[in-house]
N, C-alpha and C positions, 0 to 999 in steps of 0.2 A: 187821670187823677189830678186833683188841684195842686198837689205838692210836687208834681213832676217838674224837672228843670232841664236836665240834659236830654231827656227823652220826651219833652213836652209836645213835640210836633209829630210823634211817631204814628198817631192815628190819622194824620192828614195825608191826603193824596199827594204823592211826590214831595214828601216832607223834606227831602234832601236838596231841593232846588232853591235858588236864591229868592224868587218871588214869594214862595211859601214862608221861607225864613224871615224875610223882611215884613211879611204880613203879621208876624207875631213879635214885633219890636226888634227884629234882627238888625244888627249893625247900628242900632240907635245909640248904644253906649260908645262905640268907636267914633261915630260921627260927632257926638257931643264932646268927647275928649279932644279930638283933633280941632274942632271949631273953637272951643274955649281955651285950648292949650292948658288943660287941667294939670296942675302941678303933680309931678310923679309921686311925691310923698302923700298927697291927698288920696290917690288911688290905693296905695298900700295901707293907708290908715283905715280905709273902708274895709279892705279885705281882712285886716287884723281885727277890726271890731266885729266883723261877721264870723270870725274864727273859722275861716275856710281852711281845713286841714287837708293835706295832700291825700288824694284818693288812690294813689298807686300802691300803698301798702304801709309806708312809714308813718303817715299821719302828721308830717311836719307842717307847721303853719305857712301857707303860701305867701301871705303878705310879708312875713318876716324874711322868707327866702328871697323874695324880690328885692327887699331893702338891702340885702348884702351887696348888691351891685351899685348902690348909690355912691360909694366912695370913688368909683371909676366911671360913673355914668357919663359925665360931661367931659371926660378926658379924651384926647385924640386916640384913634385906633378902633378897630372893629370889636364889637361885642356880639354874643350870639344867644339865641334862645333855642332849646331843643325840647320837643314834645315827645314823651315816651308813650308810643302806642304799640309797643312790641308784644305785650300781653302774653308772656310765656309761662305764667304760673298755671299748672294743671287745675282745671275747674274754673278758670277765669275767662269770661267772654263778654264783659260789659263794654269795653272800649270799642270792640267790633261793632256793636249795635249803635253806638254814638256816631261812628264814622259812616255807617250805612244809612242812618235815618236823620242825622242832624250834624253833618260835617261842617256846616257854616258856623256852628257854635264853637267848634274847635278853632277854626280859622280866625274868627273874631277874637276869641280869647288869646290866641297867639299874637295877633296884631296889637292888642291892648298891652300884653306883656312886653312886646318888643318896644313899644313907645315908652312904657314905664321904666324899663331897665336901660334904655338907650341903645338897644340892638337894632340893626338894620336888616338882619337876616335871621330867619328861623327855619329849623328843620323838623319835620314830623317823621320820626323813626317808626315805621309801620311794619308789623310782622309780615314777611314776604308771602306767607300762605293766605293772607286775607285778600283774595282776589276782588271780590265785590266791594269791600270797604275801600280798597285802594282806588278802584275805578270811580267810586262815588266821591272820594276826597279830591282826586285829580280833577274831576268835572267841576266840583265846587270851587277849586282854586281858579280854574279858567273863568268861571262866572265872576268871581271876585275881582280878578284882574281886569276883565272886560268892563266891569262897572266902576273902575277906578278906585276900588277899595283896597287894592294892593299895588305895589310897584313904586315908581318914582313919583314924588310929590302927591301922596295919597290925598284925594279930595281937595287938592289945592292948598294943603296945609304946610307944605315944605318938608314934610316928613316922608322918608323913604322906608318902605317895608317890603321885603321879598320873603316869600315862604316856599320851601321846597319839600318834596317827599323823598325820603331815603328808605329803601327797602331792606329789612333785616333778612336773615337767612335761617331763621328758626333756632337761634342759639339762646337758650334761657339766660345765660350769663349776661347777655347784652341788655337785659332789663335793669341791670345795675348801672347807675348813671355814668360812671367813668368808663365802664366797658362799652356802653353805648357810644360815648364820645370816640373811643378808640376805633370802633367799627365804622363810624361816619368818616373818620380820617383814612379809612382803607387798611387798617391794621387788624391783627388778630384781636378778637373781643376778649380782652383781659382787663380786670379792674386795675386802677392806678392806686398807688399809695397816697393816702391823705393824712395831713396836709401836703401840698397846697390843695385847697378845695376848688371846685369848678368856678366859683365866683371870682377867684383870683387867677386861676390857671385852668382853663377848660378847653373847649374845642379850638384846635389849632393854636393852643397856648394862650388863648385870649379869654377874658372874663365871660362866663357862660352861666345861664340859669336853665335847669332841667325841671320840667313838671309833667305830671301824668295827663293824658287826654281828658279824663273826666274832670280833673282839677281846672284845667284851662277852659273847658266848655261851661263850667259853672260861673266863671267870672262875669260875662256880660249880664246875666240875669241879676247878679248881686249888685252890680253898679246901676242897673236900671231901677231896682226895687229897694235898695238900701240894706245896710247891715242888719238892722233890727228885724226886717222881714225875713232874712235868711236864718237868723238865730232862732226866731220864733217857730220856724218849721221843725227844727230839731229840739235839742235839749242843751242845758248849760255845758259849755266846753265841747259840744258836739253839734255844731251848727249845720243846718240845712238838710236836704235829702241826700240819700246815698243809693247808688245802684247796686243791687245784689244779684249776682249770677247764680241762680239756684239750679242744681243738677243732681243726679243720682236717683234715688228711689222716691221720686215724687210724680204725681200725675200730670203736672203741667210745668215741666222745666222751662226756664227762660230767664229774662232779665226783669227785675222788679225795682222800680225807683220809689223808695218809701222814706219817710222822715227818719232821721237818726233817732234812736231810742225806741223804734217800733219793736214790740215784743216778738221774739222768735216764733211764738205760737201763731201770731197773726201772719207773719211772713210764710210760714208753712201752710196755712190755710189758703193764702193767695196762690200758692203753687199747687193747690189741689189736694193737699194732704199727702200722707205716705202712700206710695204706689199700691194700688189694688187693696187699700184698706189694711195694709200691713202694720206691724208694730215698729215704732221708731227705736233704733238701737243707739245710734251715735251720729254726730255731725261734726264735720270740719268746717269752721265758721268763716275762714278768710283766705282760702287757698290752701293747697296741699302742704305748704310749709308751716302752717299754724297748728298748734296742738289740738288734738281731737277732744271733744267733750261727750260724755255720756248723755243719754236722752233725759234722764231725770235732772241733770244740771242745766242743760241749755233750754229746756222748756220753761224755766223760771227766769230766763235772762232777756234783756233787751239788746237790740243790735246796735251797739255804739262802741266807741273806743274804750271808754272807761269801764263799762259793765263787763265787757269781754276780758279786759286786762285783769280786772279783779278776780275773774274766774280762772285765771291762769292761761289764757290764750290771747288771740289778737284778732282785730277786725281785718287786718291785712288788706287784700285787694277786694274783699267783699264777695269772694267766691264761696258759696255755701254748698257743700257736698253732703247730701243726706243719705244715710245708710239704714236699711231696715234689719230686722233680726235674722235674715237669711245671709247676712254678710260675713264672710270669712275674713277676720281681721288680719290674720297672718298673710293671707294671699294679697290683700290690699296693700299691706306694708311692704311686701316683697316687690310689688309693682312700683310703688312710690320710691322706694330706695334705689331701684334700678334706674329710674328716671334721673335722680340726682347724681348717681354714679356716672351716667352717660353725659350729663350736662356740666360736670365740673370742668373748669378750664385747665386744671392741672397746675396752676401757678403756685399754690400753697400746699405744702406737704400734709398738714392735717386734713385738708379737704380731698386732695388727690388720693391719698392712701386711705383716709378714714371712710370716704364714701364707698370705696371698693370693699373694705373690710366689713362694713355694715351689711352691704349687699350679699356678700358671700355667707355670712353667718345666718342672715334671715332666710336666704334660699336653702341653706343647709337644714334649717328647722322645717321649712315648708315641704321639703322633699323627704322628710322622715328620717333625717340623719342628725338631728339636733342633739346637743350634749347638755348635761345638767348645768354646767357652768355658763352656758351661752347667754342667758338672760341678764345675769349680772355683768357679764362681759359687755353686752350691748349698752347697758346703762353707763358703764364706766367709760366706754369709748365716746359716747355722746358728750360727756362732761369734758373730755379732753379735746373735743373738736370745736365747741362753741367759743366764740370770742378770741380765736387764735389765728385768724386769717385776714387777708387784705379786705375781703368783702364778706357778706353774710351768707354765702351759699353753704358753707359748712354748717352754720347754725340752721339753715333751712332744711338741710338733710338730717340733722341730728334731732330737731324738735319733734318731727313725726315719730321717730323711733322711740324716743323716751316716753312720749305721751301714749302711744299705742301699747307699749310693753307695760307701762305703769297702770293704765286703765283696763287693759284686757289681758293681764298676765296669765290668767287661768287658761285662755285659749292657746297661748304660746306653750305653756307647760303641758297642755294636753297633747299637742303635736310632738313634744319631746318624749312624753311617756308612752303614747299610743301610736305614733307614726302616722297620724291622720288627723283630720279636722274634727273638733267636737260639734261643729255645726251640722255636718253630714253623717256623724256617727249614729 
């Protein structure tokens, strides 16, 4: 597809190798920056003009985030860059494919970010279960070092950039940027209180910038082609293409890189439509923490930050989970709630106790022991969890519950009244 960016080489043989990456303008942006000593604010100005928003879930402008480091960029002492490739959100598998098929784009993006923010060291925090992506990334790092694209005095520029891989251990909480930092430091993965923010006090207590793998992999192409090019691929306030990881009841699950603002109906067609010609019931549009939408709502929407936000949900990580009319919503929510209960780090009481409480009530309903007051109790609990914790895991656990119960209350009520699912009744 002409608009592919992070996955543009995926159809080329051995796309993950340095020769193939360089054949498609790979490391062109880094070479130009280091040769011309491009001013760091010029780089962030391009990213701001392109409106590159973070692809990890929050959608925060990348250029603005990098500029937070400028106050300390030229001061003595280490600064760090960390790349978040942990990808622990259920339904999310886009970064895995970038690391498998285009790892040099992540490396070049990280190197450019290091130069821009004044960091000499970058860490790519990769989910430990990603065996093939880790091997591909490590091999790409070796190629980059051997070619003089990383290390001391990169390309004779006088700039030093070292990049390392750090393996996660499957903890969802370490997708939160400060918990990720704690994990790299060898501590228990628990979020930090903010402020201070990482740009002031991050990894090892030093200024740090954290970006998602897809965000960093997008940077070289933007610098090569310009901000307007990137903006024109997407729509206003939603620049560029986005990778959507489509799973669930579709005929062709996988990763699809499409322009921001692509109609959901078109994305569903790319994924082969609903499995076996079934009827669409609902979609989780951005990972399991984002509110679910009924079929009649999402079929009229475009896949971008603004459209999904107006519909009461979020683009999130771009993990699209499709459900047909055979789906038991109570069963699905029981599974999701158990995940968040297991993954809570336990630091904050509303999350530690709230996730367990939600899980017990939903399981009670699912096993035919629900009470008439349970649905209102669930909704009340979600209101008391959101926005009351150090990080957003409590919100991530609460949003699916409130959206499932609100949109499919009749299914939950049927379980309470009849002790079984209305789907199989």
